[in-house]
C-alpha positions as CSV (number, residue, x, y, z in Angstrom):
1,X,-19.3,0.3,-12.3
2,X,-22.0,-2.4,-11.8
3,X,-24.3,-2.0,-8.9
4,X,-24.7,-5.8,-8.9
5,X,-21.0,-6.2,-8.2
6,X,-20.6,-7.0,-4.5
7,X,-17.0,-5.8,-4.5
8,X,-17.9,-2.1,-5.0
9,X,-19.0,0.6,-2.6
10,X,-20.0,4.2,-3.2
11,X,-20.3,7.3,-1.1
12,X,-21.2,10.9,-1.6
13,X,-18.9,13.6,-0.2
14,X,-19.9,17.2,-0.9
15,X,-22.3,15.9,-3.6
16,X,-19.5,13.9,-5.4
17,X,-20.1,10.2,-6.0
18,X,-17.0,8.3,-5.0
19,X,-16.6,4.6,-5.9
20,X,-14.3,2.4,-3.9
21,X,-13.3,-1.2,-4.3
22,X,-13.2,-3.3,-1.2
23,X,-9.8,-3.7,0.4
24,X,-7.4,-6.2,-1.1
25,X,-4.7,-7.9,1.0
26,X,-1.5,-9.2,-0.4
27,X,2.1,-9.8,0.6
28,X,5.4,-8.0,-0.3
29,X,8.4,-10.3,-0.5
30,X,11.9,-9.3,-1.5
31,X,15.5,-8.5,-0.5
32,X,16.8,-5.0,0.2
33,X,19.5,-4.9,-2.5
34,X,19.6,-1.1,-3.1
35,X,19.8,2.0,-0.9
36,X,16.7,3.5,0.7
37,X,16.1,7.1,1.6
38,X,15.3,7.5,5.3
39,X,14.3,10.4,7.5
40,X,16.1,13.7,6.7
41,X,16.9,12.4,3.2
42,X,19.6,10.2,4.8
43,X,20.6,7.3,2.5
44,X,20.4,3.9,4.2
45,X,22.7,1.4,2.5
46,X,21.4,-2.0,1.4
47,X,21.4,-4.7,4.0
48,X,20.8,-7.6,1.6
49,X,18.3,-9.0,4.1
50,X,15.0,-10.6,2.9
51,X,11.6,-9.5,4.0
52,X,8.0,-10.7,3.9
53,X,5.2,-8.2,4.8
54,X,1.5,-8.3,4.4
55,X,-0.2,-5.1,3.1
56,X,-3.7,-3.9,2.5
57,X,-4.8,-1.5,-0.3
58,X,-8.0,0.4,-0.9
59,X,-8.5,2.2,-4.2
60,X,-10.9,4.8,-5.5
61,X,-12.0,4.3,-9.1
62,X,-13.3,6.8,-11.7
63,X,-14.4,5.6,-15.1
64,X,-12.7,2.2,-14.7
65,X,-9.3,3.8,-13.7
66,X,-7.7,4.0,-10.2
67,X,-7.5,7.7,-9.3
68,X,-6.5,7.3,-5.6
69,X,-5.0,4.4,-3.6
70,X,-4.2,4.0,0.0
71,X,-1.7,1.4,1.1
72,X,-1.3,0.1,4.6
73,X,1.5,-2.1,5.9
74,X,3.6,-2.8,9.0
75,X,6.6,-0.4,8.6
76,X,8.1,-1.4,11.9
77,X,8.0,-5.1,10.9
78,X,9.6,-4.4,7.5
79,X,12.4,-2.3,9.1
80,X,13.1,-5.0,11.6
81,X,13.3,-7.7,9.0
82,X,15.7,-5.8,6.8
83,X,17.9,-5.0,9.8
84,X,17.1,-1.3,10.2
85,X,14.6,-1.3,13.1
86,X,15.2,-2.4,16.7
C-alpha cells in the first residue's frame, strides 16, 4: 500500500492497522433466468425479467488481497424490477 495513493485510507482498531479502498460504484444488469432462494429458504421461480441496479462496494485489503468486502444496493428496487416486489 502506497501512502501517496489518494485512493487508500487506513484506520487502527484495537491496535490493528486496517487498509480500506475508497468506495467504488458500478451497475448490475441482467435477467432473472434462474431460481432464487428467498426468505425461509423458499425457492422463487425465474421471472425472466431484466434489471438494472447501481451498487457500491467498499473493500478491506491486506497484503494486496481483498480480505473483506461490503456491498450495498437497492434490494427493493431490484425485487420490483424482476417482478417480485410490490
